[in-house]
DRENDO-1510 file (C-alpha; in Angstrom, 1 decimal, always signed):
<recs>
REC; n; res; u; v; w
REC; 1; MET; +15.7; +12.3; -1.0 .
REC; 2; LYS; +16.2; +13.5; -3.9 .
REC; 3; ILE; +13.3; +14.8; -6.0 .
REC; 4; ARG; +12.3; +16.4; -9.3 .
REC; 5; ALA; +9.7; +18.2; -11.0 .
REC; 6; ALA; +8.0; +16.5; -13.8 .
REC; 7; GLN; +5.7; +17.0; -17.2 .
REC; 8; LEU; +2.8; +14.3; -16.4 .
REC; 9; HIS; -0.1; +13.8; -18.9 .
REC; 10; TYR; -3.5; +13.8; -17.4 .
REC; 11; PRO; -6.9; +12.6; -18.8 .
REC; 12; ILE; -9.2; +14.8; -20.8 .
REC; 13; LEU; -12.2; +13.0; -19.3 .
REC; 14; GLU; -14.7; +14.9; -21.8 .
REC; 15; ARG; -13.1; +13.2; -24.2 .
REC; 16; THR; -13.9; +9.8; -22.9 .
REC; 17; LEU; -16.9; +7.4; -23.2 .
REC; 18; SER; -16.9; +8.2; -19.2 .
REC; 19; PRO; -14.5; +8.2; -16.3 .
REC; 20; GLU; -15.5; +4.5; -15.6 .
REC; 21; HIS; -14.3; +3.4; -18.9 .
REC; 22; TYR; -11.4; +5.6; -19.4 .
REC; 23; PHE; -10.0; +4.3; -15.4 .
REC; 24; SER; -10.9; +0.9; -15.8 .
REC; 25; GLN; -9.1; -0.1; -19.2 .
REC; 26; VAL; -6.3; +2.6; -18.9 .
REC; 27; LYS; -3.7; -0.1; -17.4 .
REC; 28; GLU; -4.1; -2.2; -20.7 .
REC; 29; GLN; -4.7; +0.6; -22.9 .
REC; 30; TYR; -3.1; +3.7; -22.3 .
REC; 31; SER; -1.1; +3.7; -25.5 .
REC; 32; ARG; -4.0; +3.6; -27.7 .
REC; 33; PHE; -6.1; +6.3; -25.6 .
REC; 34; LYS; -2.8; +8.4; -26.0 .
REC; 35; GLN; -2.9; +8.0; -29.4 .
REC; 36; GLU; -6.8; +8.9; -29.4 .
REC; 37; ASP; -5.6; +12.5; -27.9 .
REC; 38; LEU; -7.5; +11.2; -24.8 .
REC; 39; LEU; -4.5; +12.5; -22.5 .
REC; 40; GLU; -2.9; +16.0; -22.3 .
REC; 41; MET; +0.8; +16.6; -20.9 .
REC; 42; VAL; +1.0; +19.7; -18.9 .
REC; 43; SER; +3.1; +22.5; -20.5 .
REC; 44; ARG; +5.7; +23.3; -17.9 .
REC; 45; LEU; +8.0; +20.8; -15.3 .
REC; 46; SER; +5.8; +20.7; -12.3 .
REC; 47; ILE; +5.0; +19.1; -9.2 .
REC; 48; PHE; +1.7; +18.0; -7.8 .
REC; 49; VAL; -0.2; +18.4; -4.4 .
REC; 50; TYR; -2.6; +15.5; -4.2 .
REC; 51; GLN; -5.5; +15.3; -2.0 .
REC; 52; ILE; -7.8; +12.4; -1.6 .
REC; 53; LYS; -11.3; +12.5; +0.0 .
REC; 54; THR; -13.1; +9.5; +1.0 .
REC; 55; ALA; -16.8; +9.2; +1.7 .
REC; 56; LYS; -16.3; +9.1; +5.1 .
REC; 57; GLY; -14.6; +12.3; +5.2 .
REC; 58; LYS; -11.1; +10.9; +5.5 .
REC; 59; ILE; -8.6; +13.6; +3.8 .
REC; 60; TYR; -4.9; +12.6; +2.4 .
REC; 61; ASN; -2.5; +15.0; +1.5 .
REC; 62; GLY; +0.7; +14.6; -0.1 .
REC; 63; ILE; +2.5; +15.2; -3.4 .
REC; 64; ALA; +3.1; +13.7; -6.8 .
REC; 65; THR; +6.3; +14.0; -8.4 .
REC; 66; ALA; +9.5; +12.0; -9.5 .
REC; 67; VAL; +12.0; +10.4; -7.2 .
REC; 68; SER; +15.8; +9.7; -8.4 .
REC; 69; MET; +16.2; +5.9; -9.0 .
REC; 70; ARG; +19.8; +6.5; -7.6 .
REC; 71; GLU; +18.1; +7.0; -4.2 .
REC; 72; TYR; +16.8; +3.2; -4.4 .
REC; 73; THR; +20.4; +2.0; -5.7 .
REC; 74; ALA; +21.5; +3.3; -2.6 .
REC; 75; GLY; +19.3; +1.7; -0.3 .
REC; 76; ASN; +17.0; +5.0; +0.6 .
REC; 77; ILE; +13.8; +3.5; -0.6 .
REC; 78; LYS; +13.0; +0.8; +1.4 .
REC; 79; GLY; +10.8; -2.2; +0.7 .
REC; 80; HIS; +9.1; -4.5; +3.1 .
REC; 81; GLU; +8.2; -7.1; +0.2 .
REC; 82; ALA; +9.5; -9.6; -1.7 .
REC; 83; THR; +9.1; -8.9; -5.2 .
REC; 84; LEU; +8.5; -12.1; -7.8 .
REC; 85; THR; +11.3; -12.2; -10.9 .
REC; 86; ALA; +8.7; -13.5; -13.3 .
REC; 87; LYS; +6.3; -10.9; -12.6 .
REC; 88; GLU; +9.0; -8.3; -12.5 .
REC; 89; LEU; +9.8; -9.2; -16.2 .
REC; 90; GLN; +5.9; -9.2; -17.2 .
REC; 91; GLN; +6.0; -5.7; -16.2 .
REC; 92; LEU; +8.7; -4.8; -17.7 .
REC; 93; GLU; +7.8; -5.8; -20.8 .
REC; 94; LEU; +4.6; -3.6; -20.1 .
REC; 95; LEU; +6.4; -0.9; -19.1 .
REC; 96; GLU; +8.6; -0.8; -22.4 .
REC; 97; GLU; +5.5; -1.6; -24.4 .
REC; 98; ARG; +3.7; +1.8; -23.4 .
REC; 99; ARG; +6.8; +3.6; -22.2 .
REC; 100; ALA; +4.5; +4.9; -19.3 .
REC; 101; GLN; +4.4; +4.7; -15.5 .
REC; 102; VAL; +0.6; +4.9; -15.3 .
REC; 103; LYS; +0.5; +4.3; -11.9 .
REC; 104; PRO; +2.5; +6.2; -8.8 .
REC; 105; VAL; +4.3; +4.1; -6.1 .
REC; 106; LEU; +3.2; +5.4; -2.8 .
REC; 107; LEU; +6.1; +6.2; -0.7 .
REC; 108; THR; +5.7; +7.3; +3.0 .
REC; 109; TYR; +8.1; +8.9; +5.3 .
REC; 110; PRO; +8.3; +10.2; +8.8 .
REC; 111; LYS; +6.2; +13.4; +9.1 .
REC; 112; VAL; +8.6; +16.7; +8.7 .
REC; 113; SER; +6.2; +19.8; +9.6 .
REC; 114; ALA; +8.0; +22.3; +7.4 .
REC; 115; ILE; +6.6; +19.9; +4.5 .
REC; 116; GLU; +3.1; +19.6; +5.3 .
REC; 117; GLN; +3.1; +23.5; +6.0 .
REC; 118; TRP; +4.2; +23.8; +2.4 .
REC; 119; ILE; +1.3; +21.5; +1.1 .
REC; 120; VAL; -1.4; +23.5; +3.1 .
REC; 121; ALA; +0.3; +27.0; +1.5 .
REC; 122; ILE; +0.2; +25.8; -2.1 .
REC; 123; GLN; -3.5; +24.5; -1.3 .
REC; 124; GLN; -4.5; +28.2; -0.3 .
REC; 125; SER; -2.5; +30.2; -2.7 .
REC; 126; HIS; -2.8; +27.9; -5.9 .
REC; 127; GLU; -6.0; +27.4; -8.0 .
REC; 128; LEU; -7.1; +23.9; -8.1 .
REC; 129; PHE; -5.6; +22.0; -11.3 .
REC; 130; PHE; -8.1; +19.1; -11.3 .
REC; 131; GLU; -10.8; +17.4; -9.5 .
REC; 132; LEU; -12.3; +14.1; -9.9 .
REC; 133; GLU; -15.3; +12.5; -8.1 .
REC; 134; TYR; -14.6; +8.6; -8.3 .
REC; 135; LYS; -16.5; +6.0; -6.9 .
REC; 136; THR; -16.2; +6.7; -3.0 .
REC; 137; GLN; -13.3; +9.3; -3.6 .
REC; 138; THR; -12.7; +12.6; -4.5 .
REC; 139; HIS; -9.2; +13.5; -6.0 .
REC; 140; ARG; -7.9; +16.9; -5.8 .
REC; 141; ILE; -4.7; +18.3; -7.4 .
REC; 142; TRP; -3.0; +21.8; -7.3 .
REC; 143; ARG; -0.1; +22.0; -10.4 .
REC; 144; VAL; +3.0; +24.0; -8.9 .
REC; 145; ASP; +5.2; +25.1; -11.8 .
REC; 146; GLY; +6.9; +28.1; -10.2 .
REC; 147; THR; +11.0; +27.6; -9.6 .
REC; 148; ASP; +10.8; +28.9; -6.4 .
REC; 149; ALA; +8.1; +26.7; -5.0 .
REC; 150; ILE; +9.6; +23.6; -6.7 .
REC; 151; ALA; +13.2; +24.6; -5.2 .
REC; 152; ALA; +11.6; +25.0; -2.0 .
REC; 153; ILE; +10.1; +21.5; -1.8 .
REC; 154; GLU; +13.2; +19.8; -3.1 .
REC; 155; GLN; +15.4; +21.0; -0.6 .
REC; 156; LEU; +12.9; +20.3; +2.1 .
REC; 157; PHE; +12.9; +16.6; +1.1 .
REC; 158; ASP; +16.9; +16.9; +0.5 .
REC; 159; LEU; +17.3; +18.3; +3.9 .
REC; 160; ASN; +14.8; +16.5; +6.1 .
REC; 161; VAL; +13.8; +13.1; +4.2 .
REC; 162; PRO; +16.7; +10.8; +4.2 .
REC; 163; THR; +14.8; +7.6; +3.5 .
REC; 164; VAL; +11.0; +6.5; +2.2 .
REC; 165; TYR; +9.4; +3.5; +2.5 .
REC; 166; ILE; +7.4; +1.7; -0.1 .
REC; 167; ALA; +4.0; +1.4; +1.3 .
REC; 168; ASP; +2.6; +0.4; -2.3 .
REC; 169; GLY; +4.3; -0.9; -5.4 .
REC; 170; HIS; +7.3; -2.9; -4.7 .
REC; 171; HIS; +6.8; -4.7; -8.2 .
REC; 172; ARG; +6.8; -1.1; -10.0 .
REC; 173; THR; +9.7; -0.2; -8.4 .
REC; 174; ALA; +11.7; -3.2; -8.9 .
REC; 175; VAL; +10.6; -2.7; -12.7 .
REC; 176; MET; +11.8; +0.7; -12.8 .
REC; 177; SER; +14.9; -0.2; -11.5 .
REC; 178; ARG; +15.5; -2.8; -14.2 .
REC; 179; TRP; +14.5; +0.1; -16.6 .
REC; 180; ALA; +17.0; +2.7; -15.0 .
REC; 181; ALA; +19.9; +0.3; -15.4 .
REC; 182; LYS; +19.5; +0.2; -18.8 .
REC; 183; GLN; +19.7; +4.1; -19.2 .
REC; 184; GLN; +23.2; +5.8; -19.6 .
REC; 185; THR; +21.4; +9.0; -17.7 .
REC; 186; GLU; +19.6; +9.2; -14.4 .
REC; 187; SER; +16.0; +7.9; -14.1 .
REC; 188; PHE; +13.4; +8.9; -12.1 .
REC; 189; LEU; +10.5; +7.1; -10.2 .
REC; 190; TYR; +7.1; +8.5; -10.4 .
REC; 191; ALA; +5.9; +8.5; -6.8 .
REC; 192; THR; +3.2; +9.8; -4.6 .
REC; 193; LEU; +4.7; +11.0; -1.2 .
REC; 194; PHE; +2.7; +10.8; +1.5 .
REC; 195; SER; +3.8; +11.5; +5.4 .
REC; 196; SER; +3.2; +8.7; +8.1 .
REC; 197; ASP; +0.7; +11.1; +9.6 .
REC; 198; GLN; -1.4; +11.2; +6.1 .
REC; 199; ILE; -1.6; +7.3; +5.6 .
REC; 200; GLU; -3.3; +4.4; +7.0 .
REC; 201; ILE; -2.2; +0.6; +7.3 .
REC; 202; LEU; -5.6; -1.4; +7.4 .
REC; 203; PRO; -5.8; -5.1; +8.3 .
REC; 204; PHE; -5.2; -7.6; +5.7 .
REC; 205; ASN; -6.9; -10.5; +7.4 .
REC; 206; ARG; -7.2; -14.4; +6.7 .
REC; 207; VAL; -10.1; -17.1; +6.1 .
REC; 208; VAL; -8.3; -21.0; +6.8 .
REC; 209; GLU; -9.2; -24.2; +6.0 .
REC; 210; GLY; -7.7; -26.7; +7.9 .
REC; 211; VAL; -10.0; -27.4; +11.2 .
REC; 212; ALA; -11.4; -30.8; +10.2 .
REC; 213; LYS; -8.1; -32.3; +10.6 .
REC; 214; ARG; -8.5; -32.2; +14.3 .
REC; 215; SER; -11.4; -31.9; +16.8 .
REC; 216; PHE; -13.0; -28.7; +17.6 .
REC; 217; ASP; -12.1; -29.2; +21.4 .
REC; 218; GLY; -8.7; -30.4; +20.2 .
REC; 219; PHE; -7.8; -27.1; +18.3 .
REC; 220; MET; -8.9; -24.7; +21.3 .
REC; 221; LYS; -7.2; -26.8; +23.6 .
REC; 222; GLU; -3.8; -25.8; +21.5 .
REC; 223; MET; -5.0; -22.1; +21.0 .
REC; 224; LYS; -5.8; -22.0; +24.9 .
REC; 225; LYS; -1.7; -22.4; +25.2 .
REC; 226; LEU; -0.9; -19.6; +22.9 .
REC; 227; CYS; -3.7; -17.3; +23.7 .
REC; 228; ASP; -6.3; -16.0; +26.5 .
REC; 229; ILE; -9.7; -16.7; +24.9 .
REC; 230; ARG; -13.0; -15.2; +25.4 .
REC; 231; ARG; -16.4; -15.4; +23.5 .
REC; 232; ILE; -17.4; -11.8; +22.0 .
REC; 233; LYS; -21.0; -10.7; +20.1 .
REC; 234; LYS; -19.2; -9.0; +17.5 .
REC; 235; PRO; -15.8; -7.9; +16.7 .
REC; 236; PHE; -14.4; -4.9; +17.1 .
REC; 237; LEU; -13.2; -3.0; +13.6 .
REC; 238; HIS; -10.4; -1.5; +15.5 .
REC; 239; PRO; -9.0; -4.0; +17.8 .
REC; 240; PRO; -6.0; -2.9; +20.0 .
REC; 241; LYS; -2.5; -4.9; +19.1 .
REC; 242; HIS; -1.8; -8.2; +19.9 .
REC; 243; CYS; -5.7; -9.1; +20.2 .
REC; 244; LEU; -6.7; -11.2; +17.3 .
REC; 245; GLN; -10.3; -11.8; +16.9 .
REC; 246; MET; -11.3; -15.3; +15.4 .
REC; 247; TYR; -14.1; -16.6; +14.1 .
REC; 248; ILE; -15.3; -20.1; +14.0 .
REC; 249; ARG; -18.6; -22.1; +13.9 .
REC; 250; LYS; -21.1; -18.9; +13.9 .
REC; 251; GLN; -18.8; -17.6; +16.9 .
REC; 252; TRP; -16.4; -14.6; +17.3 .
REC; 253; TYR; -13.5; -14.8; +20.0 .
REC; 254; ALA; -10.9; -12.3; +21.3 .
REC; 255; LEU; -7.5; -13.7; +21.7 .
REC; 256; ILE; -5.1; -11.9; +23.5 .
REC; 257; TRP; -1.3; -13.2; +23.0 .
REC; 258; LYS; -0.3; -14.6; +26.6 .
REC; 259; PRO; +2.8; -12.7; +28.0 .
REC; 260; LYS; +5.0; -15.8; +27.8 .
REC; 261; ILE; +4.2; -16.1; +24.4 .
REC; 262; LEU; +5.6; -12.5; +23.4 .
REC; 263; ALA; +8.3; -12.5; +25.8 .
REC; 264; THR; +9.9; -15.0; +23.1 .
REC; 265; CYS; +9.8; -12.6; +20.3 .
REC; 266; ILE; +13.1; -10.5; +20.5 .
REC; 267; HIS; +12.8; -9.3; +17.0 .
REC; 268; PRO; +10.6; -6.3; +15.9 .
REC; 269; ILE; +8.9; -8.7; +13.4 .
REC; 270; GLU; +8.0; -11.2; +15.8 .
REC; 271; GLN; +5.8; -8.6; +17.7 .
REC; 272; LEU; +3.7; -8.0; +14.6 .
REC; 273; ASP; +0.2; -9.9; +14.9 .
REC; 274; PRO; +0.1; -10.8; +11.4 .
REC; 275; TYR; +3.6; -12.8; +11.9 .
REC; 276; LEU; +2.7; -14.2; +15.2 .
REC; 277; LEU; -0.2; -15.5; +13.4 .
REC; 278; ASP; +1.1; -17.0; +11.0 .
REC; 279; GLN; +4.0; -18.6; +13.1 .
REC; 280; ARG; +2.5; -19.9; +16.1 .
REC; 281; ILE; -1.0; -20.6; +14.6 .
REC; 282; LEU; -0.9; -21.2; +11.0 .
REC; 283; LYS; +2.3; -23.1; +10.8 .
REC; 284; ALA; +2.7; -24.8; +14.2 .
REC; 285; VAL; -1.1; -25.5; +15.2 .
REC; 286; MET; -2.4; -25.9; +11.7 .
REC; 287; GLN; +0.7; -27.4; +10.0 .
REC; 288; ILE; +0.3; -25.2; +6.9 .
REC; 289; ILE; +3.8; -24.9; +6.2 .
REC; 290; ASP; +4.4; -22.7; +3.0 .
REC; 291; ILE; +1.5; -20.0; +3.9 .
REC; 292; ARG; +2.7; -18.0; +0.6 .
REC; 293; ASN; +2.0; -20.5; -1.6 .
REC; 294; SER; -0.7; -22.4; +0.0 .
REC; 295; ASP; -4.3; -22.8; -1.1 .
REC; 296; LYS; -5.8; -23.1; +2.3 .
REC; 297; VAL; -4.9; -19.4; +3.0 .
REC; 298; LYS; -6.9; -16.6; +1.6 .
REC; 299; TYR; -6.7; -13.2; +2.7 .
REC; 300; ILE; -9.1; -10.0; +3.1 .
REC; 301; GLY; -7.6; -6.6; +2.6 .
REC; 302; GLY; -9.1; -3.5; +4.3 .
REC; 303; LEU; -12.2; -2.8; +6.4 .
REC; 304; GLN; -14.9; -2.4; +3.8 .
REC; 305; ASP; -17.4; -5.6; +4.5 .
REC; 306; SER; -14.4; -7.6; +5.5 .
REC; 307; VAL; -16.7; -9.0; +9.0 .
REC; 308; ARG; -19.0; -9.8; +6.8 .
REC; 309; ARG; -16.9; -11.6; +4.0 .
REC; 310; ILE; -15.2; -13.2; +6.8 .
REC; 311; LYS; -18.4; -15.1; +8.2 .
REC; 312; ASP; -19.8; -15.5; +4.5 .
REC; 313; PHE; -16.6; -17.6; +3.9 .
REC; 314; VAL; -16.5; -19.5; +7.1 .
REC; 315; ASP; -20.2; -20.3; +7.6 .
REC; 316; LYS; -20.5; -22.3; +4.3 .
REC; 317; ASP; -18.0; -25.1; +5.8 .
REC; 318; GLU; -17.2; -25.8; +9.5 .
REC; 319; ASP; -13.3; -26.9; +8.3 .
REC; 320; ARG; -12.9; -23.1; +7.8 .
REC; 321; ILE; -11.8; -20.2; +10.4 .
REC; 322; GLY; -11.7; -16.5; +9.8 .
REC; 323; PHE; -9.0; -14.2; +11.4 .
REC; 324; TYR; -9.3; -10.5; +11.9 .
REC; 325; VAL; -5.7; -9.3; +12.8 .
REC; 326; PRO; -4.9; -6.0; +14.4 .
REC; 327; ALA; -3.5; -3.2; +11.5 .
REC; 328; ILE; +0.0; -2.6; +12.1 .
REC; 329; ARG; +1.1; +0.4; +13.3 .
REC; 330; ILE; +2.8; +2.9; +11.6 .
REC; 331; ASP; +5.8; +2.8; +14.0 .
REC; 332; ASP; +6.1; -0.6; +14.3 .
REC; 333; PHE; +6.0; -0.7; +10.1 .
REC; 334; LEU; +8.8; +1.6; +9.8 .
REC; 335; GLN; +10.9; -0.1; +12.8 .
REC; 336; VAL; +10.3; -3.6; +11.2 .
REC; 337; VAL; +11.8; -2.2; +7.9 .
REC; 338; ASP; +14.3; -0.1; +9.0 .
REC; 339; ALA; +15.7; -3.6; +10.8 .
REC; 340; GLY; +15.8; -5.1; +7.3 .
REC; 341; ALA; +13.3; -7.6; +7.7 .
REC; 342; LEU; +10.5; -8.5; +5.4 .
REC; 343; LEU; +6.8; -8.5; +6.5 .
REC; 344; PRO; +4.8; -11.6; +6.1 .
REC; 345; PRO; +3.0; -12.2; +2.9 .
REC; 346; LYS; -0.5; -9.7; +2.9 .
REC; 347; SER; +0.2; -8.0; +6.3 .
REC; 348; THR; -0.4; -4.5; +5.4 .
REC; 349; TRP; -3.3; -2.5; +3.3 .
REC; 350; PHE; -2.4; +1.0; +2.6 .
REC; 351; GLU; -4.7; +3.9; +2.0 .
REC; 352; PRO; -4.8; +5.9; +0.4 .
REC; 353; ARG; -5.3; +4.1; -3.1 .
REC; 354; MET; -4.0; +5.4; -6.3 .
REC; 355; LEU; -5.5; +5.5; -9.4 .
REC; 356; ASN; -4.2; +4.2; -12.8 .
REC; 357; GLY; -3.8; +6.9; -15.5 .
REC; 358; LEU; -5.0; +10.1; -13.2 .
REC; 359; LEU; -1.6; +11.0; -13.7 .
REC; 360; VAL; +0.9; +9.5; -16.0 .
REC; 361; GLN; +4.7; +9.8; -16.5 .
REC; 362; ASP; +6.0; +8.8; -20.0 .
REC; 363; LEU; +9.1; +7.0; -20.3 .
REC; 364; TYR; +12.2; +8.6; -22.1 .
REC; 365; ASP; +15.8; +7.5; -22.7 .
REC; 366; GLY; +17.2; +8.5; -19.5 .
REC; 367; ASN; +13.9; +10.0; -18.3 .
</recs>
């Protein structure tokens, strides 16, 4: 994987009204903020070690850098979601207007011990360049501008990382591909790279309308053909693979897919719980054919308040069901993407989450 150092901009937060004002507005107001000298560009080409620590003590370590768009054209930057052309064109217009990549694409790759060691060594040997406590996270950044250190990490990626996977930012990547196609020289994608050991995949849960069209007993009879079902007092936040949890009529149930159902799943994607839920329950049982565009299906991402949000939505109407879906395991995610499949809509909620405007890559012709 070809990466290179970049001259990124960062905010001078002392000049802003407040961090909250800056980060809530920078996506739309980047050009104005830049004109008002609220950002400064680093003096030299650099690669940045980027650490995010959550309020619960979870720490993620990666790097912020530039990745050659030729890697995307060659198929070495792999995605798992389909993009919408209309949204791409809208974002391309915004990109060209502000001439900057305000938020990095989040990429991941199988762990490489030498890269992890390089990151730790930089954190131990370099002074902290930037630190921000914002909402529930602490962002720490170390700047690397020494030619030897930059050459070392570029070589490590070149030799050890043939492929990276888009965790978050499919449309931003596709838009940069459109931009790159217009340039006469090589273009680069602004990205953060966190190894598969440094990211988490959290569940994307579903709340669904549609029980009223059949009796409750009839619905449960259909479900028992697919799953072994038992009542539970409360849901597990981290259920094992193939254990759905369903909330209906103020009661939680654990649903374990029957072995005969799993035995029919040949392709890796067919083993994913979001896929099984969409195909076997929402389509086959509840007759929601176009799940992506259905107004009967709503999504609740991540772990925070997800149980409460499911309960609040379902308790308002007996026609509703909530499904708490096991998170996709990283190994399964990589296997499915390597097989060339697209994941079901809203299947993955990746952590860490990147901030708009913390580090920004300006565009240049042939950037």
